[in-house]
N, CA and C atoms as an extended XYZ file, in Angstrom:
453
Properties=species:S:1:pos:R:3:atomname:S:1:resname:S:1:resid:I:1 pbc="F F F"
N        13.240       12.503      -37.753 N   UNK     1
C        12.848       13.645      -36.680 CA  UNK     1
C        13.843       13.867      -35.607 C   UNK     1
N        14.203       14.928      -35.118 N   UNK     2
C        15.037       15.323      -33.919 CA  UNK     2
C        14.367       16.154      -33.054 C   UNK     2
N        14.727       15.874      -31.632 N   UNK     3
C        14.050       16.339      -30.357 CA  UNK     3
C        15.307       17.225      -29.742 C   UNK     3
N        15.305       18.527      -29.643 N   UNK     4
C        16.282       19.121      -28.560 CA  UNK     4
C        15.748       19.018      -27.150 C   UNK     4
N        16.445       18.256      -26.370 N   UNK     5
C        16.295       18.383      -25.248 CA  UNK     5
C        17.420       18.415      -24.303 C   UNK     5
N        17.544       19.260      -23.162 N   UNK     6
C        18.490       19.444      -22.290 CA  UNK     6
C        19.756       19.937      -23.022 C   UNK     6
N        19.818       20.892      -24.132 N   UNK     7
C        20.750       21.323      -24.902 CA  UNK     7
C        21.290       20.504      -25.794 C   UNK     7
N        21.126       18.952      -25.953 N   UNK     8
C        21.659       18.163      -26.796 CA  UNK     8
C        20.503       18.028      -27.705 C   UNK     8
N        20.689       16.858      -28.577 N   UNK     9
C        19.587       16.408      -29.558 CA  UNK     9
C        19.573       15.061      -29.623 C   UNK     9
N        18.435       14.483      -29.739 N   UNK    10
C        18.411       12.998      -30.012 CA  UNK    10
C        17.768       12.571      -31.402 C   UNK    10
N        18.520       11.893      -32.229 N   UNK    11
C        17.917       11.788      -33.529 CA  UNK    11
C        17.439       10.195      -33.628 C   UNK    11
N        16.263       10.249      -34.031 N   UNK    12
C        15.756        8.753      -34.018 CA  UNK    12
C        16.669        8.065      -35.245 C   UNK    12
N        16.994        6.910      -35.176 N   UNK    13
C        17.811        6.264      -35.914 CA  UNK    13
C        19.561        6.589      -35.917 C   UNK    13
N        19.810        7.980      -35.637 N   UNK    14
C        21.085        8.227      -35.413 CA  UNK    14
C        21.742        8.304      -34.447 C   UNK    14
N        20.947        7.955      -33.308 N   UNK    15
C        21.547        7.642      -31.747 CA  UNK    15
C        21.125        6.136      -31.545 C   UNK    15
N        20.612        5.503      -32.114 N   UNK    16
C        20.232        4.348      -31.771 CA  UNK    16
C        18.699        4.161      -31.711 C   UNK    16
N        18.309        2.937      -31.879 N   UNK    17
C        16.875        2.852      -31.727 CA  UNK    17
C        15.986        3.928      -30.688 C   UNK    17
N        15.032        4.588      -31.402 N   UNK    18
C        14.221        5.541      -30.803 CA  UNK    18
C        14.980        6.691      -30.045 C   UNK    18
N        16.050        6.983      -30.373 N   UNK    19
C        16.634        7.934      -29.908 CA  UNK    19
C        17.312        7.596      -28.341 C   UNK    19
N        17.808        6.309      -27.954 N   UNK    20
C        18.125        5.950      -27.066 CA  UNK    20
C        19.277        6.658      -26.529 C   UNK    20
N        20.153        7.725      -27.111 N   UNK    21
C        21.157        8.131      -26.510 CA  UNK    21
C        20.481        9.595      -25.916 C   UNK    21
N        19.362        9.753      -25.904 N   UNK    22
C        18.592       10.812      -25.213 CA  UNK    22
C        18.524       10.918      -23.680 C   UNK    22
N        17.661       11.924      -23.108 N   UNK    23
C        17.441       11.879      -21.714 CA  UNK    23
C        16.888       10.776      -21.090 C   UNK    23
N        15.917       10.289      -22.026 N   UNK    24
C        15.259        8.934      -21.213 CA  UNK    24
C        15.950        7.868      -21.215 C   UNK    24
N        16.843        7.865      -22.113 N   UNK    25
C        17.734        6.818      -21.692 CA  UNK    25
C        18.715        7.070      -20.568 C   UNK    25
N        19.314        8.147      -20.627 N   UNK    26
C        20.148        8.670      -19.422 CA  UNK    26
C        19.524        8.393      -17.987 C   UNK    26
N        18.058        8.597      -17.943 N   UNK    27
C        17.708        8.385      -16.727 CA  UNK    27
C        17.454        6.785      -16.630 C   UNK    27
N        17.646        6.022      -17.516 N   UNK    28
C        17.671        4.406      -17.196 CA  UNK    28
C        16.303        3.821      -17.651 C   UNK    28
N        15.606        4.552      -18.710 N   UNK    29
C        14.497        4.036      -18.952 CA  UNK    29
C        14.910        3.118      -20.446 C   UNK    29
N        13.980        2.276      -20.402 N   UNK    30
C        14.305        1.163      -21.488 CA  UNK    30
C        12.918        0.633      -22.182 C   UNK    30
N        13.070        0.129      -23.328 N   UNK    31
C        11.629       -0.597      -23.973 CA  UNK    31
C        11.254       -1.446      -23.000 C   UNK    31
N         9.906       -1.310      -22.919 N   UNK    32
C         8.964       -2.487      -22.252 CA  UNK    32
C         8.829       -1.960      -20.854 C   UNK    32
N         9.531       -0.946      -20.180 N   UNK    33
C         9.365       -0.487      -18.835 CA  UNK    33
C         8.139        0.383      -18.809 C   UNK    33
N         7.450        0.036      -17.545 N   UNK    34
C         6.053        0.801      -17.182 CA  UNK    34
C         6.729        1.963      -16.367 C   UNK    34
N         6.373        3.287      -16.894 N   UNK    35
C         6.871        4.465      -15.945 CA  UNK    35
C         5.434        5.373      -15.940 C   UNK    35
N         5.329        5.633      -14.646 N   UNK    36
C         3.996        6.403      -14.397 CA  UNK    36
C         4.687        7.762      -14.206 C   UNK    36
N         3.740        8.807      -14.851 N   UNK    37
C         4.271       10.116      -14.455 CA  UNK    37
C         3.057       10.629      -13.649 C   UNK    37
N         3.228       11.291      -12.676 N   UNK    38
C         2.820       12.317      -11.444 CA  UNK    38
C         3.151       13.667      -11.798 C   UNK    38
N         2.261       14.347      -11.432 N   UNK    39
C         2.455       16.061      -11.289 CA  UNK    39
C         2.483       16.337      -12.510 C   UNK    39
N         1.988       15.807      -13.644 N   UNK    40
C         2.086       16.782      -14.899 CA  UNK    40
C         1.316       18.218      -14.743 C   UNK    40
N         1.756       19.164      -15.484 N   UNK    41
C         1.178       20.280      -15.590 CA  UNK    41
C         1.113       21.207      -16.821 C   UNK    41
N         0.955       22.452      -17.279 N   UNK    42
C         1.048       23.328      -18.198 CA  UNK    42
C         2.732       23.565      -18.422 C   UNK    42
N         3.529       23.450      -17.158 N   UNK    43
C         4.868       23.824      -17.283 CA  UNK    43
C         5.750       22.810      -17.346 C   UNK    43
N         5.411       21.505      -17.581 N   UNK    44
C         6.094       20.398      -17.743 CA  UNK    44
C         6.949       20.353      -18.975 C   UNK    44
N         8.016       19.773      -19.094 N   UNK    45
C         8.970       19.911      -20.369 CA  UNK    45
C         8.486       18.688      -21.556 C   UNK    45
N         7.743       19.388      -22.355 N   UNK    46
C         7.178       18.313      -23.367 CA  UNK    46
C         8.308       17.492      -24.179 C   UNK    46
N         9.311       18.338      -24.642 N   UNK    47
C        10.369       17.639      -25.236 CA  UNK    47
C        11.122       16.318      -24.237 C   UNK    47
N        11.349       16.921      -22.923 N   UNK    48
C        11.674       15.717      -22.175 CA  UNK    48
C        10.825       14.414      -21.927 C   UNK    48
N         9.291       14.959      -22.155 N   UNK    49
C         8.238       13.679      -21.871 CA  UNK    49
C         8.392       12.876      -23.143 C   UNK    49
N         8.729       13.675      -24.244 N   UNK    50
C         8.783       12.570      -25.377 CA  UNK    50
C        10.082       11.979      -25.445 C   UNK    50
N        11.069       12.487      -24.994 N   UNK    51
C        12.239       11.789      -24.916 CA  UNK    51
C        12.188       10.385      -24.060 C   UNK    51
N        11.305       10.626      -23.164 N   UNK    52
C        11.035        9.614      -21.981 CA  UNK    52
C        10.369        8.266      -22.653 C   UNK    52
N         9.352        8.626      -23.349 N   UNK    53
C         8.647        7.895      -23.919 CA  UNK    53
C         9.025        7.085      -25.390 C   UNK    53
N        10.085        8.052      -26.024 N   UNK    54
C        10.641        7.325      -27.007 CA  UNK    54
C        11.721        6.318      -26.549 C   UNK    54
N        12.489        6.533      -25.212 N   UNK    55
C        13.166        5.376      -24.619 CA  UNK    55
C        12.423        4.426      -24.247 C   UNK    55
N        11.234        4.376      -23.758 N   UNK    56
C        10.094        3.322      -23.180 CA  UNK    56
C         9.585        2.675      -24.891 C   UNK    56
N         9.587        3.369      -25.719 N   UNK    57
C         8.770        2.954      -26.897 CA  UNK    57
C         7.331        2.525      -26.421 C   UNK    57
N         6.897        3.521      -25.738 N   UNK    58
C         5.560        3.453      -25.134 CA  UNK    58
C         5.274        4.564      -24.532 C   UNK    58
N         3.827        5.009      -24.144 N   UNK    59
C         3.274        5.908      -23.245 CA  UNK    59
C         3.833        5.873      -22.095 C   UNK    59
N         4.080        7.009      -21.226 N   UNK    60
C         3.761        6.734      -19.512 CA  UNK    60
C         2.350        6.508      -19.190 C   UNK    60
N         2.049        6.073      -18.151 N   UNK    61
C         0.999        5.785      -17.627 CA  UNK    61
C         0.705        6.719      -16.607 C   UNK    61
N        -0.938        6.859      -15.969 N   UNK    62
C        -1.039        7.972      -15.140 CA  UNK    62
C        -1.275        7.445      -13.542 C   UNK    62
N        -1.492        8.127      -12.815 N   UNK    63
C        -1.949        8.015      -11.475 CA  UNK    63
C        -3.006        6.765      -11.150 C   UNK    63
N        -4.076        6.647      -12.590 N   UNK    64
C        -5.097        5.918      -12.212 CA  UNK    64
C        -4.934        4.481      -12.825 C   UNK    64
N        -3.510        4.519      -13.230 N   UNK    65
C        -3.022        3.084      -13.963 CA  UNK    65
C        -3.390        1.751      -13.140 C   UNK    65
N        -3.416        1.607      -11.593 N   UNK    66
C        -3.730        0.450      -10.732 CA  UNK    66
C        -2.983       -0.557      -11.080 C   UNK    66
N        -1.754       -0.654      -11.478 N   UNK    67
C        -0.788       -1.683      -11.536 CA  UNK    67
C         0.390       -1.366      -10.997 C   UNK    67
N         1.561       -2.302      -10.924 N   UNK    68
C         2.668       -2.004      -10.633 CA  UNK    68
C         3.566       -1.162      -11.593 C   UNK    68
N         4.591       -0.357      -11.234 N   UNK    69
C         5.414        0.369      -12.433 CA  UNK    69
C         6.704        0.004      -11.901 C   UNK    69
N         7.378        0.259      -13.128 N   UNK    70
C         8.954        0.414      -12.750 CA  UNK    70
C         9.580        1.247      -12.223 C   UNK    70
N         9.021        2.514      -12.252 N   UNK    71
C         9.835        3.705      -12.281 CA  UNK    71
C         8.538        4.599      -12.194 C   UNK    71
N         8.839        5.766      -11.662 N   UNK    72
C         7.826        7.084      -11.393 CA  UNK    72
C         8.824        8.240      -11.774 C   UNK    72
N         7.955        8.957      -12.725 N   UNK    73
C         8.411       10.234      -12.970 CA  UNK    73
C         7.532       11.267      -12.236 C   UNK    73
N         8.140       11.969      -11.209 N   UNK    74
C         7.088       12.992      -10.690 CA  UNK    74
C         7.991       14.419      -10.734 C   UNK    74
N         6.886       15.256      -11.278 N   UNK    75
C         6.867       16.660      -11.372 CA  UNK    75
C         6.785       17.247      -10.289 C   UNK    75
N         7.484       18.089       -9.459 N   UNK    76
C         7.226       18.667       -8.323 CA  UNK    76
C         7.698       20.167       -8.179 C   UNK    76
N         6.768       21.027       -7.766 N   UNK    77
C         7.181       22.621       -7.696 CA  UNK    77
C         6.943       22.875       -6.214 C   UNK    77
N         7.671       23.864       -5.882 N   UNK    78
C         7.290       24.301       -4.328 CA  UNK    78
C         5.892       24.412       -3.938 C   UNK    78
N         5.214       24.891       -4.652 N   UNK    79
C         3.777       25.364       -4.652 CA  UNK    79
C         2.828       24.191       -4.537 C   UNK    79
N         3.416       23.046       -4.886 N   UNK    80
C         2.290       21.469       -4.938 CA  UNK    80
C         2.411       21.114       -3.622 C   UNK    80
N         2.659       21.785       -2.521 N   UNK    81
C         2.457       21.219       -1.219 CA  UNK    81
C         3.591       20.417       -0.740 C   UNK    81
N         3.219       19.517        0.299 N   UNK    82
C         4.347       18.890        0.950 CA  UNK    82
C         4.958       17.587       -0.100 C   UNK    82
N         6.355       17.827        0.067 N   UNK    83
C         7.147       17.231       -0.933 CA  UNK    83
C         6.900       15.715       -0.422 C   UNK    83
N         7.296       15.434        0.979 N   UNK    84
C         7.073       14.277        1.861 CA  UNK    84
C         5.947       13.439        1.106 C   UNK    84
N         4.787       14.106        1.443 N   UNK    85
C         3.406       13.419        0.772 CA  UNK    85
C         3.475       12.943       -0.768 C   UNK    85
N         3.889       14.025       -1.434 N   UNK    86
C         4.052       13.573       -2.779 CA  UNK    86
C         4.969       12.409       -3.001 C   UNK    86
N         6.126       12.164       -2.505 N   UNK    87
C         7.160       11.083       -2.385 CA  UNK    87
C         6.535       10.077       -1.765 C   UNK    87
N         5.877        9.938       -0.695 N   UNK    88
C         5.114        8.938       -0.105 CA  UNK    88
C         3.944        8.069       -1.221 C   UNK    88
N         2.994        9.150       -1.501 N   UNK    89
C         2.037        8.725       -2.797 CA  UNK    89
C         2.709        8.121       -4.012 C   UNK    89
N         3.902        8.713       -4.368 N   UNK    90
C         4.506        8.005       -5.666 CA  UNK    90
C         4.878        6.648       -5.496 C   UNK    90
N         5.116        6.337       -4.308 N   UNK    91
C         5.375        4.742       -3.857 CA  UNK    91
C         4.092        3.969       -4.065 C   UNK    91
N         3.242        4.330       -4.140 N   UNK    92
C         1.943        3.399       -4.132 CA  UNK    92
C         1.848        2.238       -5.323 C   UNK    92
N         2.404        2.362       -6.393 N   UNK    93
C         2.579        1.561       -7.608 CA  UNK    93
C         3.972        1.240       -7.974 C   UNK    93
N         4.877        1.404       -7.134 N   UNK    94
C         6.005        1.582       -7.488 CA  UNK    94
C         6.786       -0.155       -7.021 C   UNK    94
N         7.097       -0.929       -7.925 N   UNK    95
C         7.647       -2.229       -7.762 CA  UNK    95
C         8.762       -2.179       -6.818 C   UNK    95
N         8.976       -3.044       -5.959 N   UNK    96
C        10.197       -3.300       -5.279 CA  UNK    96
C        11.497       -3.194       -6.149 C   UNK    96
N        12.330       -2.285       -5.795 N   UNK    97
C        13.663       -1.969       -6.528 CA  UNK    97
C        13.327       -1.042       -7.582 C   UNK    97
N        12.050       -0.567       -7.892 N   UNK    98
C        11.997        0.749       -8.488 CA  UNK    98
C        12.602        1.918       -8.373 C   UNK    98
N        12.502        3.093       -9.384 N   UNK    99
C        13.021        4.122       -8.635 CA  UNK    99
C        11.962        5.174       -9.153 C   UNK    99
N        12.343        6.397       -8.441 N   UNK   100
C        11.288        7.634       -8.434 CA  UNK   100
C        12.357        8.682       -9.103 C   UNK   100
N        12.024        9.158      -10.242 N   UNK   101
C        13.109       10.434      -10.608 CA  UNK   101
C        12.112       11.702      -10.101 C   UNK   101
N        12.533       12.543       -9.487 N   UNK   102
C        11.895       13.543       -8.922 CA  UNK   102
C        12.465       14.820       -9.859 C   UNK   102
N        11.452       15.336      -10.501 N   UNK   103
C        11.754       16.615      -11.516 CA  UNK   103
C        11.001       17.968      -10.997 C   UNK   103
N        12.099       18.487      -10.404 N   UNK   104
C        11.813       19.965       -9.918 CA  UNK   104
C        12.293       21.014      -10.876 C   UNK   104
N        11.880       22.439      -10.779 N   UNK   105
C        12.340       23.326      -11.432 CA  UNK   105
C        13.765       23.588      -10.838 C   UNK   105
N        14.693       24.299      -11.857 N   UNK   106
C        16.023       24.230      -11.752 CA  UNK   106
C        16.231       25.589      -10.863 C   UNK   106
N        17.164       25.726       -9.857 N   UNK   107
C        17.671       26.994       -8.926 CA  UNK   107
C        17.416       28.033       -9.771 C   UNK   107
N        16.725       28.992       -9.100 N   UNK   108
C        16.538       30.451      -10.005 CA  UNK   108
C        15.074       30.445      -10.679 C   UNK   108
N        14.434       29.533      -10.976 N   UNK   109
C        13.380       29.119      -11.741 CA  UNK   109
C        12.007       29.086      -10.738 C   UNK   109
N        10.705       29.718      -11.355 N   UNK   110
C         9.715       29.601      -10.433 CA  UNK   110
C         9.372       28.180       -9.838 C   UNK   110
N         9.115       28.083       -8.540 N   UNK   111
C         8.811       26.591       -8.082 CA  UNK   111
C        10.110       25.759       -7.616 C   UNK   111
N        11.207       26.166       -7.991 N   UNK   112
C        12.226       25.606       -7.235 CA  UNK   112
C        12.360       25.154       -5.810 C   UNK   112
N        12.967       24.101       -5.772 N   UNK   113
C        13.055       23.573       -4.297 CA  UNK   113
C        14.591       23.427       -3.972 C   UNK   113
N        14.710       23.779       -2.794 N   UNK   114
C        16.124       23.884       -2.197 CA  UNK   114
C        16.335       22.465       -2.297 C   UNK   114
N        17.809       22.150       -2.561 N   UNK   115
C        18.495       20.741       -2.272 CA  UNK   115
C        18.417       19.885       -1.291 C   UNK   115
N        18.520       20.920       -0.052 N   UNK   116
C        18.571       20.390        1.339 CA  UNK   116
C        16.940       19.901        1.476 C   UNK   116
N        16.170       20.732        1.141 N   UNK   117
C        14.788       20.386        1.305 CA  UNK   117
C        14.483       19.003        0.734 C   UNK   117
N        14.947       18.561       -0.645 N   UNK   118
C        14.786       17.547       -1.523 CA  UNK   118
C        15.413       16.283       -0.520 C   UNK   118
N        16.678       16.425       -0.024 N   UNK   119
C        17.242       15.608        0.585 CA  UNK   119
C        16.578       15.160        2.121 C   UNK   119
N        15.966       15.937        2.566 N   UNK   120
C        15.362       15.917        4.307 CA  UNK   120
C        13.931       15.281        3.912 C   UNK   120
N        13.211       15.369        2.536 N   UNK   121
C        11.831       15.187        2.395 CA  UNK   121
C        12.022       13.534        1.684 C   UNK   121
N        13.181       13.528        1.210 N   UNK   122
C        13.332       11.901        0.953 CA  UNK   122
C        13.797       10.889        1.875 C   UNK   122
N        14.377       11.507        2.995 N   UNK   123
C        14.870       10.616        4.212 CA  UNK   123
C        13.584       10.322        4.975 C   UNK   123
N        12.644       11.316        5.171 N   UNK   124
C        11.645       11.203        5.980 CA  UNK   124
C        10.553       10.214        5.222 C   UNK   124
N        10.619       10.193        3.972 N   UNK   125
C         9.678        9.533        3.293 CA  UNK   125
C        10.268        7.976        3.059 C   UNK   125
N        11.518        7.765        3.489 N   UNK   126
C        12.343        6.481        3.584 CA  UNK   126
C        13.022        6.105        2.307 C   UNK   126
N        13.391        7.203        1.457 N   UNK   127
C        14.170        6.899        0.455 CA  UNK   127
C        15.423        7.687        0.291 C   UNK   127
N        16.102        7.063       -0.539 N   UNK   128
C        17.668        7.531       -0.676 CA  UNK   128
C        18.020        8.401       -1.538 C   UNK   128
N        18.392        9.465       -1.841 N   UNK   129
C        19.079       10.094       -3.014 CA  UNK   129
C        20.194        9.290       -3.507 C   UNK   129
N        20.136        9.226       -4.644 N   UNK   130
C        21.160        8.431       -5.490 CA  UNK   130
C        22.212        9.444       -6.692 C   UNK   130
N        21.621       10.168       -7.234 N   UNK   131
C        22.104       10.977       -8.188 CA  UNK   131
C        21.252       12.037       -8.646 C   UNK   131
N        21.943       13.243       -9.284 N   UNK   132
C        20.735       14.243       -9.794 CA  UNK   132
C        21.541       14.537      -11.174 C   UNK   132
N        20.773       15.134      -11.684 N   UNK   133
C        21.072       15.191      -13.415 CA  UNK   133
C        20.251       16.333      -13.918 C   UNK   133
N        20.922       17.192      -14.820 N   UNK   134
C        20.371       18.133      -15.379 CA  UNK   134
C        19.471       17.678      -16.747 C   UNK   134
N        18.244       17.756      -16.731 N   UNK   135
C        17.606       17.028      -17.930 CA  UNK   135
C        17.052       17.611      -18.902 C   UNK   135
N        16.920       18.972      -18.455 N   UNK   136
C        16.351       20.036      -19.713 CA  UNK   136
C        16.551       21.682      -19.202 C   UNK   136
N        16.300       22.406      -20.105 N   UNK   137
C        16.801       23.842      -19.393 CA  UNK   137
C        16.083       24.259      -18.424 C   UNK   137
N        15.090       23.823      -18.012 N   UNK   138
C        14.268       24.229      -16.853 CA  UNK   138
C        14.097       23.380      -15.774 C   UNK   138
N        14.327       22.158      -15.781 N   UNK   139
C        14.048       21.246      -14.959 CA  UNK   139
C        15.392       20.442      -14.733 C   UNK   139
N        15.544       19.918      -13.536 N   UNK   140
C        16.607       19.002      -12.535 CA  UNK   140
C        15.956       17.748      -12.479 C   UNK   140
N        16.709       16.678      -12.399 N   UNK   141
C        16.099       15.268      -11.889 CA  UNK   141
C        16.941       14.897      -10.770 C   UNK   141
N        16.208       14.219       -9.706 N   UNK   142
C        16.968       13.467       -8.414 CA  UNK   142
C        16.415       12.139       -8.562 C   UNK   142
N        17.434       11.343       -8.578 N   UNK   143
C        16.944        9.907       -8.467 CA  UNK   143
C        16.678        9.343       -6.934 C   UNK   143
N        15.802        8.734       -6.624 N   UNK   144
C        15.404        8.418       -5.377 CA  UNK   144
C        15.192        6.766       -5.347 C   UNK   144
N        15.666        6.197       -4.453 N   UNK   145
C        15.317        4.658       -4.242 CA  UNK   145
C        15.134        4.508       -2.934 C   UNK   145
N        14.175        3.208       -2.647 N   UNK   146
C        14.167        2.890       -1.260 CA  UNK   146
C        15.206        1.940       -0.711 C   UNK   146
N        15.703        2.230        0.302 N   UNK   147
C        17.023        1.478        0.694 CA  UNK   147
C        16.749       -0.150        0.740 C   UNK   147
N        17.530       -0.831        0.448 N   UNK   148
C        17.434       -2.226        0.106 CA  UNK   148
C        17.316       -2.612        1.612 C   UNK   148
N        16.577       -3.567        1.936 N   UNK   149
C        16.441       -3.995        3.240 CA  UNK   149
C        17.001       -5.530        3.541 C   UNK   149
N        17.479       -5.728        4.705 N   UNK   150
C        18.278       -6.928        4.692 CA  UNK   150
C        17.136       -8.136        5.277 C   UNK   150
N        17.315       -9.162        4.540 N   UNK   151
C        16.351      -10.520        4.986 CA  UNK   151
C        16.801      -11.889        4.468 C   UNK   151
């Protein structure tokens, strides 16, 4: 089986177990991690979702999971409301040291969010932007982490 994601293809078996050379692994997802998916809608990229679940070798959990998660995959569009609120809400179940991958429509697509707005919202939410990645034809990803505290 092969899945084309982000212009490349991940072949099960050919690129490592569960297609681990694909976008799910590029986002840092590994088997046994628990990843919470928030903001899913009809416009999300199913190929990307499958690639993430292939990298996890499991299904993602939803907002009703009720336990700690290693990472959050947050789909967000301009019309979804206040991004700061969305980011703060995504921290609810996130384990210390976990990451949020904010997925937003690419520039020029419906629902796109300006990079400066993402940076500002992250700072207000107490998060630091560490990297961005093009993960599919229509969606870009921004990696956000809570700054390490001194202690």
